[in-house]
C-alpha positions as CSV (number, residue, x, y, z in Angstrom):
1,X,5.6,41.3,53.1
2,X,6.6,43.3,50.0
3,X,10.2,44.2,51.9
4,X,10.5,40.5,52.9
5,X,9.9,39.4,49.3
6,X,12.2,42.0,47.9
7,X,15.0,41.0,50.3
8,X,14.6,37.2,49.2
9,X,14.5,38.3,45.3
10,X,17.7,40.2,45.8
11,X,19.5,37.4,47.8
12,X,18.6,35.0,45.1
13,X,19.5,37.6,42.2
14,X,23.0,38.3,44.0
15,X,23.6,34.4,44.5
16,X,22.8,33.9,40.8
17,X,25.0,36.6,39.6
18,X,28.0,35.0,41.8
19,X,27.3,31.4,40.6
20,X,24.5,31.2,38.3
21,X,25.2,29.2,35.0
22,X,23.9,27.0,32.5
23,X,26.3,25.3,30.6
24,X,29.2,27.2,31.8
25,X,27.6,30.3,31.0
26,X,26.2,33.0,33.2
27,X,22.2,33.3,33.4
28,X,22.1,36.8,33.5
29,X,24.6,39.9,33.5
30,X,23.6,42.4,36.1
31,X,24.7,46.2,35.2
32,X,28.1,46.9,36.7
33,X,27.5,50.3,37.3
34,X,24.8,50.0,40.2
35,X,23.8,47.0,42.2
36,X,20.3,45.6,41.5
37,X,18.0,46.6,44.6
38,X,15.2,44.2,45.5
39,X,12.5,46.4,44.3
40,X,14.0,46.5,40.7
41,X,14.1,42.7,40.8
42,X,10.5,42.5,41.8
43,X,9.6,44.8,39.2
44,X,11.4,42.7,36.7
45,X,9.8,39.7,38.0
46,X,6.3,41.1,37.8
47,X,6.8,42.1,34.1
48,X,8.0,39.0,33.3
49,X,5.0,37.0,34.6
50,X,2.6,39.7,33.5
51,X,4.2,39.0,29.9
52,X,4.2,35.3,30.4
53,X,1.6,34.2,32.3
54,X,2.4,30.6,31.9
55,X,5.5,31.2,34.3
56,X,3.4,31.7,37.2
57,X,2.7,28.1,37.5
58,X,6.6,27.5,37.4
59,X,8.9,27.6,40.5
60,X,10.0,30.7,42.1
61,X,13.5,30.4,41.2
62,X,12.8,29.1,37.5
63,X,10.6,32.7,37.0
64,X,13.3,35.1,38.6
65,X,15.8,33.2,36.8
66,X,14.2,33.7,33.4
67,X,13.0,37.2,34.2
68,X,16.7,38.1,35.2
69,X,17.9,36.4,32.0
70,X,15.5,38.5,29.9
71,X,16.1,42.0,31.4
72,X,20.0,41.5,31.8
73,X,21.0,39.4,28.9
74,X,24.8,38.5,28.8
75,X,26.9,39.0,25.3
76,X,26.6,35.9,23.3
77,X,30.2,34.8,23.8
78,X,30.1,35.6,27.4
79,X,31.6,32.9,29.7
80,X,32.7,34.7,32.7
81,X,31.9,38.0,34.6
């Protein structure tokens, strides 16, 4: 199950990095040096939920988007990748 969850998280994060925007701005800016792996993404999500327990009641997409945005913020004037 853990590997399955990591694959889903990785696929979601990959999709968000390609086209995930809010008001034309990227949701998060992944590091360009190395691609994120499923285990890393799950770690980011787990820490976010631990620090924000109210997010556990939200949808998976909300929690993962918010955790990625917090862990990998974009520059304030970033409009594209």
